[in-house]
LUMTI-355315 format. One line per 10 residues: number of its first residue (from 1); their letters; for each residue x, y negated, z of N, C-alpha, C, CB. Coordinates in steps of 0.02 Angstrom, whole numbers, plus 50000, padded with zeros to 5 digits. Glycine has a CB too. Example, Ala and Ser with C-alpha at 12.3 -4.5 7.8 and 13.67 -1.06 7.14 Angstrom:
REM residues 2
1) as) 50660:50284:50390:50615:50225:50390:50660:50165:50390:50565:50224:50452  50642:50112:50354:50684:50053:50357:50645:49998:50394:50704:50030:50286
This chain:
REM residues 164
1) mqsssgdigg) 50574:49183:50686:50639:49217:50681:50702:49176:50674:50635:49260:50627  50758:49188:50689:50815:49169:50681:50851:49183:50603:50846:49200:50737  50860:49127:50561:50885:49130:50487:50960:49163:50495:50888:49045:50448  50988:49194:50426:51056:49219:50430:51067:49182:50340:51064:49325:50447  51123:49193:50326:51145:49171:50258:51144:49242:50208:51226:49133:50263  51110:49293:50230:51095:49341:50188:51040:49354:50181:51119:49387:50196  50965:49296:50198:50899:49323:50186:50893:49322:50117:50844:49286:50220  50856:49373:50103:50838:49392:50046:50788:49368:49992:50826:49438:50059  50750:49320:50040:50704:49263:49994:50732:49201:49974:50644:49238:50030  50799:49198:50010:50811:49149:49987:50809:49074:50039:50769:49154:49935
11) vgdvltelpa) 50756:49096:50077:50739:49030:50120:50752:49066:50187:50654:48992:50111  50773:49009:50230:50798:49050:50286:50741:49070:50354:50863:49005:50314  50683:49034:50355:50642:49062:50369:50587:49100:50379:50644:49053:50372  50604:49131:50299:50552:49154:50298:50565:49251:50261:50507:49091:50256  50532:49284:50283:50533:49359:50288:50513:49381:50240:50501:49389:50336  50539:49429:50172:50506:49448:50126:50516:49535:50144:50533:49413:50054  50490:49565:50081:50477:49628:50072:50418:49637:50124:50540:49674:50079  50382:49686:50100:50312:49718:50133:50350:49753:50192:50261:49780:50077  50370:49809:50205:50396:49843:50242:50425:49819:50322:50438:49863:50202  50476:49760:50292:50486:49705:50328:50455:49676:50380:50488:49671:50298
21) ilfflaarhp) 50397:49636:50347:50354:49592:50361:50298:49639:50414:50324:49560:50287  50283:49686:50381:50234:49729:50436:50257:49760:50501:50207:49787:50403  50323:49787:50501:50362:49803:50536:50365:49741:50588:50417:49823:50499  50394:49676:50576:50383:49638:50590:50334:49626:50661:50374:49623:50538  50276:49621:50615:50216:49601:50649:50192:49645:50703:50165:49593:50603  50204:49712:50672:50194:49765:50737:50231:49757:50795:50209:49834:50720  50294:49745:50797:50339:49742:50846:50336:49689:50884:50394:49749:50826  50300:49618:50857:50277:49554:50884:50218:49566:50927:50260:49504:50829  50179:49613:50884:50102:49602:50948:50107:49704:50959:49979:49555:50889  50139:49737:51016:50130:49782:51007:50054:49804:51058:50195:49810:51011
31) eghllpcepg) 50027:49760:51085:49946:49766:51097:49912:49798:51036:49910:49691:51110  49930:49774:50998:49873:49824:50922:49901:49885:50910:49872:49787:50829  49951:49921:50949:49962:49996:50928:49968:49998:50861:49907:50046:50947  50001:49944:50816:49989:49970:50731:50068:50012:50734:49982:49884:50652  50101:50011:50773:50159:50046:50763:50181:50124:50818:50212:49984:50772  50166:50172:50786:50177:50212:50842:50242:50200:50884:50177:50279:50819  50249:50241:50949:50277:50224:51004:50326:50269:51001:50238:50224:51060  50333:50339:50952:50373:50379:50942:50419:50365:50899:50349:50424:50933  50483:50377:50922:50538:50340:50850:50526:50379:50793:50634:50345:50859  50517:50456:50802:50495:50498:50721:50422:50477:50712:50497:50600:50719
41) aqarciewln) 50369:50457:50718:50314:50435:50691:50337:50373:50662:50259:50429:50736  50367:50341:50720:50412:50253:50682:50415:50270:50616:50511:50227:50709  50484:50293:50611:50536:50321:50547:50464:50355:50490:50612:50407:50586  50428:50375:50509:50373:50409:50450:50318:50345:50432:50321:50488:50489  50328:50302:50478:50271:50228:50439:50314:50206:50395:50243:50148:50493  50401:50184:50430:50431:50150:50397:50455:50184:50326:50477:50127:50439  50449:50247:50317:50477:50287:50265:50391:50285:50209:50511:50383:50305  50340:50298:50238:50277:50275:50198:50268:50192:50161:50217:50284:50255  50295:50155:50206:50291:50072:50172:50358:50092:50121:50310:49986:50243  50397:50111:50140:50456:50102:50081:50430:50166:50015:50553:50126:50124
51) wlsgtvhtla) 50428:50213:50021:50391:50224:49971:50344:50205:49934:50378:50253:49977  50293:50181:49967:50219:50132:49944:50252:50070:49883:50178:50075:50037  50311:50043:49947:50315:49973:49901:50373:50007:49846:50349:49885:49953  50421:50046:49860:50465:50064:49797:50437:50102:49747:50522:50099:49814  50403:50151:49764:50385:50179:49722:50322:50183:49674:50396:50214:49743  50272:50171:49723:50189:50169:49694:50187:50089:49650:50117:50169:49779  50205:50048:49709:50204:49975:49670:50254:49952:49621:50206:49922:49717  50324:49946:49649:50369:49932:49592:50374:49978:49537:50431:49926:49615  50373:50047:49545:50382:50084:49475:50287:50106:49435:50439:50174:49500  50262:50128:49470:50208:50132:49423:50143:50070:49414:50179:50199:49443
61) ygqiwrpqrv) 50146:50026:49477:50106:49978:49439:50151:49939:49390:50067:49929:49487  50202:49927:49424:50251:49889:49378:50257:49915:49294:50326:49899:49415  50262:49973:49294:50251:49985:49243:50180:49973:49188:50267:50033:49256  50112:49970:49235:50056:49964:49215:50056:49874:49191:50006:49995:49276  50062:49840:49243:50049:49795:49254:50114:49721:49233:50026:49815:49317  50158:49740:49217:50224:49695:49196:50265:49757:49149:50277:49662:49278  50236:49778:49109:50280:49827:49037:50326:49782:49024:50235:49847:48955  50347:49739:49009:50398:49694:49006:50466:49687:49034:50374:49654:49020  50445:49730:49084:50521:49727:49125:50543:49785:49127:50525:49701:49199  50516:49837:49093:50549:49907:49067:50574:49882:48992:50485:49981:49063
71) lddpscfpnv) 50545:49853:48927:50548:49865:48885:50526:49797:48849:50523:49920:48882  50568:49758:48822:50566:49699:48777:50529:49719:48702:50646:49672:48767  50510:49768:48691:50467:49761:48618:50389:49779:48641:50498:49827:48550  50336:49728:48632:50275:49727:48632:50248:49798:48626:50256:49684:48585  50273:49807:48559:50221:49868:48513:50240:49926:48570:50253:49895:48406  50287:49941:48627:50293:49993:48641:50269:49986:48700:50347:50019:48631  50239:49934:48745:50188:49931:48793:50121:49970:48811:50173:49881:48785  50094:49996:48757:50049:50045:48772:50065:50096:48804:50024:50066:48727  50123:50133:48764:50150:50201:48817:50183:50177:48873:50208:50255:48783  50227:50123:48892:50244:50111:48956:50177:50108:49003:50285:50047:48958
81) iamgiknver) 50120:50067:49006:50052:50066:49032:50029:50142:49040:50003:50024:48984  50041:50183:48994:50006:50276:49006:50028:50291:49047:50017:50341:48960  50121:50280:49044:50159:50325:49087:50155:50300:49160:50234:50330:49063  50147:50233:49168:50119:50190:49239:50056:50232:49261:50091:50096:49222  49999:50246:49223:49935:50260:49240:49966:50342:49267:49870:50250:49169  49997:50375:49231:50019:50448:49237:50050:50464:49310:50075:50465:49178  50084:50382:49310:50127:50382:49394:50085:50383:49440:50171:50317:49417  50037:50327:49423:50001:50330:49478:49958:50365:49505:49982:50298:49482  49920:50416:49456:49874:50457:49471:49917:50532:49515:49833:50471:49396  49984:50550:49485:50053:50582:49532:50044:50566:49600:50131:50548:49512
91) dyafiehqlr) 50070:50493:49603:50073:50467:49655:50010:50476:49711:50087:50408:49636  49960:50449:49679:49889:50457:49713:49873:50537:49753:49829:50446:49645  49884:50581:49710:49888:50652:49718:49920:50667:49778:49922:50683:49664  49983:50644:49784:50036:50638:49818:49985:50610:49902:50099:50579:49770  49983:50565:49905:49927:50517:49945:49890:50547:49980:49881:50479:49907  49835:50589:49931:49775:50623:49937:49805:50694:49981:49739:50637:49855  49864:50712:49975:49899:50777:50000:49918:50753:50063:49963:50806:49955  49944:50707:50082:49984:50711:50137:49915:50668:50183:50075:50671:50127  49891:50631:50168:49816:50594:50207:49787:50669:50248:49736:50554:50130  49774:50731:50218:49768:50788:50237:49794:50825:50301:49785:50812:50192
101) alpdpksfti) 49867:50791:50287:49897:50840:50351:49908:50780:50404:49984:50890:50331  49874:50738:50388:49876:50691:50464:49856:50733:50521:49819:50622:50466  49856:50704:50565:49822:50761:50632:49757:50710:50664:49899:50782:50714  49776:50647:50643:49715:50590:50667:49691:50553:50593:49751:50519:50731  49645:50562:50577:49626:50515:50519:49595:50462:50555:49576:50546:50460  49580:50457:50618:49551:50380:50646:49588:50344:50656:49516:50370:50701  49682:50350:50651:49730:50315:50686:49737:50268:50628:49797:50356:50713  49767:50214:50646:49777:50144:50626:49842:50132:50607:49761:50098:50675  49880:50110:50573:49945:50097:50578:49962:50044:50540:49982:50148:50565  50019:50023:50521:50036:49966:50479:50046:50006:50397:50115:49925:50514
111) vhpvllvfwl) 50047:50060:50411:50011:50068:50336:49949:50086:50301:50037:50102:50311  49919:50078:50341:49824:50077:50319:49821:50035:50286:49762:50064:50370  49833:49953:50294:49822:49909:50271:49844:49920:50185:49852:49861:50315  49913:49947:50195:49933:49963:50114:49911:50011:50075:49994:49976:50103  49889:50054:50120:49852:50106:50065:49784:50079:50078:49859:50198:50078  49749:50022:50112:49698:50009:50071:49707:49966:49988:49657:49973:50119  49757:49923:50001:49769:49900:49933:49782:49919:49864:49803:49876:49938  49831:50015:49894:49822:50033:49844:49760:50066:49802:49862:50057:49847  49707:50090:49861:49647:50098:49843:49601:50050:49811:49625:50115:49889  49602:49987:49814:49573:49950:49778:49610:49958:49709:49569:49887:49808
121) wgkwigldms) 49680:49936:49709:49700:49947:49640:49694:50006:49612:49760:49932:49632  49675:50059:49637:49651:50110:49601:49594:50098:49547:49629:50154:49648  49531:50082:49600:49470:50059:49565:49495:50003:49528:49409:50039:49611  49539:49964:49520:49547:49911:49448:49571:49921:49404:49573:49860:49447  49604:49989:49416:49625:50012:49337:49578:50061:49326:49703:50043:49323  49507:50098:49348:49480:50117:49306:49488:50205:49352:49513:50090:49228  49529:50221:49394:49533:50271:49435:49445:50289:49469:49594:50245:49491  49419:50351:49472:49360:50366:49514:49395:50384:49577:49308:50425:49486  49410:50333:49634:49438:50348:49703:49405:50391:49747:49444:50294:49739  49336:50382:49742:49292:50434:49782:49308:50486:49766:49224:50435:49778
131) knypmwahtm) 49293:50527:49712:49287:50577:49677:49347:50637:49696:49286:50550:49607  49401:50586:49656:49464:50611:49661:49515:50616:49710:49486:50590:49627  49496:50560:49766:49538:50574:49808:49478:50583:49877:49601:50515:49809  49459:50614:49898:49417:50618:49939:49423:50607:50020:49398:50668:49924  49482:50632:50037:49515:50620:50084:49529:50548:50109:49562:50650:50072  49563:50530:50060:49594:50445:50055:49525:50402:50056:49646:50424:49967  49457:50445:50014:49418:50389:50042:49379:50405:50105:49371:50365:49992  49377:50458:50130:49345:50441:50194:49416:50404:50252:49303:50526:50228  49453:50400:50244:49530:50364:50270:49497:50294:50283:49609:50360:50201  49483:50278:50203:49460:50199:50198:49412:50181:50212:49459:50171:50147
141) slvierpavr) 49344:50233:50228:49288:50212:50254:49285:50193:50329:49244:50258:50239  49345:50220:50363:49353:50213:50433:49407:50152:50449:49377:50286:50463  49419:50130:50395:49470:50080:50384:49444:50019:50390:49501:50084:50323  49383:50016:50338:49341:49944:50324:49297:49952:50384:49291:49935:50243  49284:49986:50420:49245:49976:50478:49255:49961:50539:49220:50012:50486  49325:49922:50522:49377:49903:50586:49341:49823:50574:49489:49917:50574  49330:49783:50643:49319:49727:50635:49373:49666:50596:49303:49718:50695  49414:49689:50618:49482:49627:50568:49496:49640:50486:49580:49642:50604  49474:49695:50490:49502:49726:50408:49414:49700:50383:49532:49850:50399  49377:49697:50395:49307:49665:50381:49319:49594:50363:49257:49669:50446
151) ralategidl) 49333:49554:50424:49353:49498:50426:49410:49479:50344:49387:49497:50503  49450:49511:50365:49512:49489:50301:49476:49517:50224:49608:49544:50317  49434:49560:50221:49411:49587:50142:49359:49522:50139:49365:49684:50134  49342:49490:50194:49287:49428:50175:49326:49365:50155:49236:49406:50243  49375:49360:50198:49417:49286:50175:49444:49299:50106:49488:49263:50229  49467:49362:50070:49483:49349:50016:49447:49379:49959:49539:49358:50016  49366:49377:49989:49325:49376:49944:49299:49443:49897:49351:49329:49910  49336:49509:49955:49325:49571:49914:49263:49600:49942:49387:49623:49917  49220:49627:49895:49164:49647:49888:49163:49724:49935:49151:49648:49809  49142:49719:49999:49149:49796:50018:49119:49851:49964:49108:49808:50089
161) glft) 49066:49840:49911:49040:49897:49889:49085:49912:49849:48978:49898:49863  49155:49884:49851:49204:49935:49792:49226:49994:49822:49278:49901:49763  49202:50008:49896:49236:50051:49952:49171:50099:49937:49250:50013:50043  49135:50110:49894:49065:50158:49883:49077:50189:49831:48992:50124:49873
């Protein structure tokens, strides 16, 4: 990839930001069909990635895992964390609703690996993901059946039992 003087990550040959990285990988490997061919569907994938990285990750999980970014008074951190959990639950309810509206739950795009990460994070903060988000649970069960996903999880040492 060509570097330019405006590189966000500060290093010429390093691409940063999840939506950009996933779009780049999908575009470089069209045989993987990780990005829909139709421009409207492509735009929806980018929309999902931006919302997931900007709202769910940065805002909600930022409040939970990095409350010092919001306030510098440690005595306020529990309130920030509690608000982050509420934001995650709100965002996860939205994800569940949106997944119910998808035409083909068996499809796999550049959005699905990100949804997989957030699924795990939900479990890690104590949410009952299978009970509260049944469509998301179903979607993730399809995702983890993919051989490449299983290899990635094994490489990272992530127990498949987390998905039950």
